[in-house]
LOZA-939010 format. One record per residue (C-alpha): residue in three letters; residue number from 0; x, y, z. Coordinates in steps of 0.1 Angstrom, whole numbers. Each point is the difference from the previous one (the first is absolute). Example, Ala and Ser with C-alpha at 12.3 -4.5 7.8 and 13.67 -1.06 7.14 Angstrom:
2
<nudo r="ALA" k="0" xx="123" yy="-45" zz="78"/>
<nudo r="SER" k="1" xx="14" yy="34" zz="-7"/>
END
This chain:
173
<nudo r="MET" k="0" xx="-163" yy="132" zz="-124"/>
<nudo r="LYS" k="1" xx="19" yy="35" zz="-11"/>
<nudo r="SER" k="2" xx="22" yy="-12" zz="28"/>
<nudo r="TRP" k="3" xx="7" yy="-29" zz="-6"/>
<nudo r="GLN" k="4" xx="9" yy="7" zz="-36"/>
<nudo r="GLY" k="5" xx="18" yy="25" zz="9"/>
<nudo r="ILE" k="6" xx="22" yy="-26" zz="22"/>
<nudo r="PHE" k="7" xx="-2" yy="-25" zz="-23"/>
<nudo r="VAL" k="8" xx="21" yy="23" zz="-28"/>
<nudo r="SER" k="9" xx="18" yy="10" zz="21"/>
<nudo r="ALA" k="10" xx="18" yy="-39" zz="7"/>
<nudo r="VAL" k="11" xx="-3" yy="-3" zz="-36"/>
<nudo r="ALA" k="12" xx="25" yy="33" zz="-2"/>
<nudo r="VAL" k="13" xx="23" yy="-18" zz="24"/>
<nudo r="ALA" k="14" xx="-3" yy="-32" zz="-17"/>
<nudo r="ALA" k="15" xx="9" yy="18" zz="-28"/>
<nudo r="VAL" k="16" xx="28" yy="20" zz="20"/>
<nudo r="GLY" k="17" xx="13" yy="-36" zz="14"/>
<nudo r="LEU" k="18" xx="1" yy="-12" zz="-36"/>
<nudo r="ALA" k="19" xx="22" yy="31" zz="-12"/>
<nudo r="CYS" k="20" xx="23" yy="-13" zz="30"/>
<nudo r="SER" k="21" xx="4" yy="-31" zz="-5"/>
<nudo r="ALA" k="22" xx="10" yy="6" zz="-41"/>
<nudo r="ALA" k="23" xx="20" yy="30" zz="12"/>
<nudo r="ALA" k="24" xx="21" yy="-28" zz="22"/>
<nudo r="GLN" k="25" xx="19" yy="-12" zz="-28"/>
<nudo r="ASP" k="26" xx="12" yy="30" zz="-5"/>
<nudo r="SER" k="27" xx="4" yy="11" zz="34"/>
<nudo r="PRO" k="28" xx="1" yy="-30" zz="32"/>
<nudo r="GLN" k="29" xx="6" yy="26" zz="28"/>
<nudo r="GLU" k="30" xx="-25" yy="22" zz="-10"/>
<nudo r="SER" k="31" xx="-28" yy="-32" zz="-8"/>
<nudo r="LYS" k="32" xx="2" yy="-15" zz="31"/>
<nudo r="ALA" k="33" xx="-12" yy="40" zz="23"/>
<nudo r="ALA" k="34" xx="-27" yy="5" zz="-30"/>
<nudo r="PRO" k="35" xx="-23" yy="-30" zz="11"/>
<nudo r="LYS" k="36" xx="4" yy="7" zz="33"/>
<nudo r="ALA" k="37" xx="-7" yy="38" zz="0"/>
<nudo r="ALA" k="38" xx="-32" yy="-12" zz="-26"/>
<nudo r="ASP" k="39" xx="-11" yy="-27" zz="25"/>
<nudo r="SER" k="40" xx="-5" yy="24" zz="28"/>
<nudo r="ALA" k="41" xx="-15" yy="30" zz="-20"/>
<nudo r="ALA" k="42" xx="-24" yy="-24" zz="-8"/>
<nudo r="ALA" k="43" xx="-4" yy="-18" zz="39"/>
<nudo r="ALA" k="44" xx="-5" yy="38" zz="14"/>
<nudo r="ARG" k="45" xx="-26" yy="7" zz="-29"/>
<nudo r="GLU" k="46" xx="-19" yy="-29" zz="9"/>
<nudo r="ALA" k="47" xx="5" yy="9" zz="34"/>
<nudo r="LYS" k="48" xx="-13" yy="26" zz="-4"/>
<nudo r="GLY" k="49" xx="-30" yy="-7" zz="-26"/>
<nudo r="ALA" k="50" xx="-5" yy="-27" zz="31"/>
<nudo r="ARG" k="51" xx="-2" yy="31" zz="25"/>
<nudo r="GLU" k="52" xx="-26" yy="14" zz="-18"/>
<nudo r="PHE" k="53" xx="-26" yy="-24" zz="15"/>
<nudo r="SER" k="54" xx="10" yy="-1" zz="41"/>
<nudo r="GLY" k="55" xx="-27" yy="13" zz="11"/>
<nudo r="MET" k="56" xx="-33" yy="-3" zz="16"/>
<nudo r="TYR" k="57" xx="-29" yy="-28" zz="-11"/>
<nudo r="SER" k="58" xx="-36" yy="-15" zz="3"/>
<nudo r="PHE" k="59" xx="-2" yy="-32" zz="17"/>
<nudo r="LEU" k="60" xx="-24" yy="-26" zz="10"/>
<nudo r="LYS" k="61" xx="-33" yy="25" zz="19"/>
<nudo r="ASP" k="62" xx="-3" yy="36" zz="-4"/>
<nudo r="GLY" k="63" xx="25" yy="14" zz="25"/>
<nudo r="GLU" k="64" xx="22" yy="-28" zz="-2"/>
<nudo r="PHE" k="65" xx="36" yy="9" zz="-19"/>
<nudo r="VAL" k="66" xx="36" yy="-13" zz="-6"/>
<nudo r="GLN" k="67" xx="28" yy="23" zz="-6"/>
<nudo r="ILE" k="68" xx="21" yy="-7" zz="-22"/>
<nudo r="THR" k="69" xx="36" yy="19" zz="-2"/>
<nudo r="VAL" k="70" xx="30" yy="-12" zz="-25"/>
<nudo r="GLU" k="71" xx="35" yy="-2" zz="11"/>
<nudo r="ASP" k="72" xx="35" yy="0" zz="-20"/>
<nudo r="GLU" k="73" xx="12" yy="-33" zz="-20"/>
<nudo r="GLY" k="74" xx="-47" yy="-7" zz="-3"/>
<nudo r="LYS" k="75" xx="1" yy="-7" zz="44"/>
<nudo r="VAL" k="76" xx="-37" yy="7" zz="8"/>
<nudo r="THR" k="77" xx="-10" yy="10" zz="40"/>
<nudo r="GLY" k="78" xx="-36" yy="13" zz="13"/>
<nudo r="PHE" k="79" xx="-33" yy="-12" zz="13"/>
<nudo r="VAL" k="80" xx="-33" yy="-16" zz="1"/>
<nudo r="SER" k="81" xx="-17" yy="26" zz="27"/>
<nudo r="ARG" k="82" xx="-37" yy="-26" zz="-2"/>
<nudo r="TYR" k="83" xx="-30" yy="-8" zz="25"/>
<nudo r="GLY" k="84" xx="6" yy="-28" zz="27"/>
<nudo r="GLU" k="85" xx="-29" yy="-26" zz="-9"/>
<nudo r="GLY" k="86" xx="8" yy="-16" zz="35"/>
<nudo r="GLU" k="87" xx="-19" yy="-4" zz="28"/>
<nudo r="SER" k="88" xx="25" yy="22" zz="19"/>
<nudo r="ASP" k="89" xx="0" yy="24" zz="-29"/>
<nudo r="LYS" k="90" xx="-26" yy="-3" zz="-20"/>
<nudo r="GLY" k="91" xx="-2" yy="43" zz="-16"/>
<nudo r="ALA" k="92" xx="31" yy="9" zz="20"/>
<nudo r="PHE" k="93" xx="31" yy="4" zz="-33"/>
<nudo r="LEU" k="94" xx="33" yy="-27" zz="0"/>
<nudo r="ASP" k="95" xx="29" yy="17" zz="-15"/>
<nudo r="GLN" k="96" xx="19" yy="-28" zz="-18"/>
<nudo r="TYR" k="97" xx="28" yy="13" zz="-11"/>
<nudo r="PHE" k="98" xx="26" yy="-26" zz="-26"/>
<nudo r="ARG" k="99" xx="18" yy="-23" zz="8"/>
<nudo r="SER" k="100" xx="14" yy="-5" zz="-39"/>
<nudo r="GLY" k="101" xx="-6" yy="23" zz="-35"/>
<nudo r="LYS" k="102" xx="12" yy="2" zz="-30"/>
<nudo r="VAL" k="103" xx="3" yy="17" zz="-33"/>
<nudo r="GLU" k="104" xx="9" yy="-6" zz="-35"/>
<nudo r="GLY" k="105" xx="-12" yy="16" zz="-27"/>
<nudo r="ASN" k="106" xx="-43" yy="1" zz="9"/>
<nudo r="LYS" k="107" xx="12" yy="-26" zz="17"/>
<nudo r="LEU" k="108" xx="-18" yy="0" zz="35"/>
<nudo r="SER" k="109" xx="6" yy="-22" zz="28"/>
<nudo r="PHE" k="110" xx="-10" yy="4" zz="38"/>
<nudo r="THR" k="111" xx="-1" yy="-16" zz="32"/>
<nudo r="THR" k="112" xx="-15" yy="6" zz="34"/>
<nudo r="GLU" k="113" xx="16" yy="-7" zz="37"/>
<nudo r="THR" k="114" xx="-29" yy="-16" zz="13"/>
<nudo r="VAL" k="115" xx="-24" yy="20" zz="30"/>
<nudo r="ARG" k="116" xx="-26" yy="-20" zz="13"/>
<nudo r="ALA" k="117" xx="10" yy="-34" zz="-19"/>
<nudo r="VAL" k="118" xx="-8" yy="16" zz="-35"/>
<nudo r="TRP" k="119" xx="21" yy="6" zz="-27"/>
<nudo r="PHE" k="120" xx="1" yy="12" zz="-38"/>
<nudo r="GLU" k="121" xx="14" yy="-5" zz="-25"/>
<nudo r="PHE" k="122" xx="0" yy="19" zz="-36"/>
<nudo r="THR" k="123" xx="13" yy="-14" zz="-31"/>
<nudo r="GLY" k="124" xx="-10" yy="29" zz="-34"/>
<nudo r="THR" k="125" xx="13" yy="25" zz="-23"/>
<nudo r="VAL" k="126" xx="-4" yy="41" zz="8"/>
<nudo r="GLU" k="127" xx="-22" yy="12" zz="-35"/>
<nudo r="ARG" k="128" xx="-13" yy="38" zz="-7"/>
<nudo r="GLY" k="129" xx="-38" yy="2" zz="13"/>
<nudo r="GLU" k="130" xx="-26" yy="15" zz="-9"/>
<nudo r="GLY" k="131" xx="15" yy="34" zz="12"/>
<nudo r="LYS" k="132" xx="10" yy="27" zz="-22"/>
<nudo r="ASN" k="133" xx="25" yy="16" zz="18"/>
<nudo r="PRO" k="134" xx="26" yy="-1" zz="18"/>
<nudo r="GLY" k="135" xx="-11" yy="-1" zz="36"/>
<nudo r="ASP" k="136" xx="-31" yy="-7" zz="-17"/>
<nudo r="GLU" k="137" xx="-23" yy="-23" zz="17"/>
<nudo r="GLY" k="138" xx="3" yy="-36" zz="-7"/>
<nudo r="TYR" k="139" xx="31" yy="9" zz="-24"/>
<nudo r="TYR" k="140" xx="15" yy="-26" zz="9"/>
<nudo r="ALA" k="141" xx="-10" yy="-35" zz="5"/>
<nudo r="LEU" k="142" xx="10" yy="-29" zz="21"/>
<nudo r="LYS" k="143" xx="-13" yy="-32" zz="-16"/>
<nudo r="GLY" k="144" xx="5" yy="-39" zz="7"/>
<nudo r="THR" k="145" xx="-1" yy="-23" zz="26"/>
<nudo r="LEU" k="146" xx="-5" yy="6" zz="33"/>
<nudo r="THR" k="147" xx="-2" yy="-25" zz="24"/>
<nudo r="ASP" k="148" xx="-15" yy="0" zz="42"/>
<nudo r="ASN" k="149" xx="18" yy="-28" zz="20"/>
<nudo r="THR" k="150" xx="-12" yy="-4" zz="34"/>
<nudo r="SER" k="151" xx="9" yy="-25" zz="24"/>
<nudo r="ASP" k="152" xx="-15" yy="-15" zz="24"/>
<nudo r="ALA" k="153" xx="12" yy="-15" zz="38"/>
<nudo r="THR" k="154" xx="9" yy="-31" zz="-15"/>
<nudo r="LYS" k="155" xx="26" yy="26" zz="-21"/>
<nudo r="LYS" k="156" xx="-28" yy="-20" zz="-33"/>
<nudo r="VAL" k="157" xx="3" yy="27" zz="-22"/>
<nudo r="THR" k="158" xx="-28" yy="8" zz="-25"/>
<nudo r="SER" k="159" xx="6" yy="19" zz="-25"/>
<nudo r="HIS" k="160" xx="-28" yy="16" zz="-26"/>
<nudo r="SER" k="161" xx="16" yy="24" zz="-36"/>
<nudo r="GLN" k="162" xx="-15" yy="20" zz="-13"/>
<nudo r="GLU" k="163" xx="-2" yy="24" zz="-41"/>
<nudo r="VAL" k="164" xx="6" yy="35" zz="18"/>
<nudo r="VAL" k="165" xx="1" yy="32" zz="-17"/>
<nudo r="LEU" k="166" xx="16" yy="26" zz="26"/>
<nudo r="LYS" k="167" xx="-4" yy="39" zz="-15"/>
<nudo r="MET" k="168" xx="25" yy="30" zz="12"/>
<nudo r="PHE" k="169" xx="-12" yy="22" zz="23"/>
<nudo r="PRO" k="170" xx="2" yy="37" zz="-16"/>
<nudo r="ARG" k="171" xx="22" yy="21" zz="18"/>
<nudo r="SER" k="172" xx="4" yy="33" zz="11"/>
END
């Protein structure tokens, strides 16, 4: 919780700087144009750094399955789901499904995987502080939200199953 409080306090401080710069705009219009851009850049950099903290590996649906999340610049998220196949031809084999799209805005996270063997996943939720006490501990962050499992049959009919999930971060070594 402390890291989110720190981000909040930083955001308030940046907003205060922005207001101070706006007030100074009456005296110097040239400076007011540059200062908010610098403040916006600083806020974006702090938010990106905070978001990068929850890059890592998280549990998925079954033991041994996982999702890898990497937060990049400007809120872009890359990664993949590594899961056991459930079809007749791939039962028990590991299947990797890379993200087709992904983004993070604040603590809101969403991603959609590529389709592999007629299955793809969509996640919409948040990144929250989990049960781990220290950075690097198991469960320090958790992805909480809705995971939708989409399956397309031979006739291209899509069946979707949504469930609420909590995916816990694996410990970092």
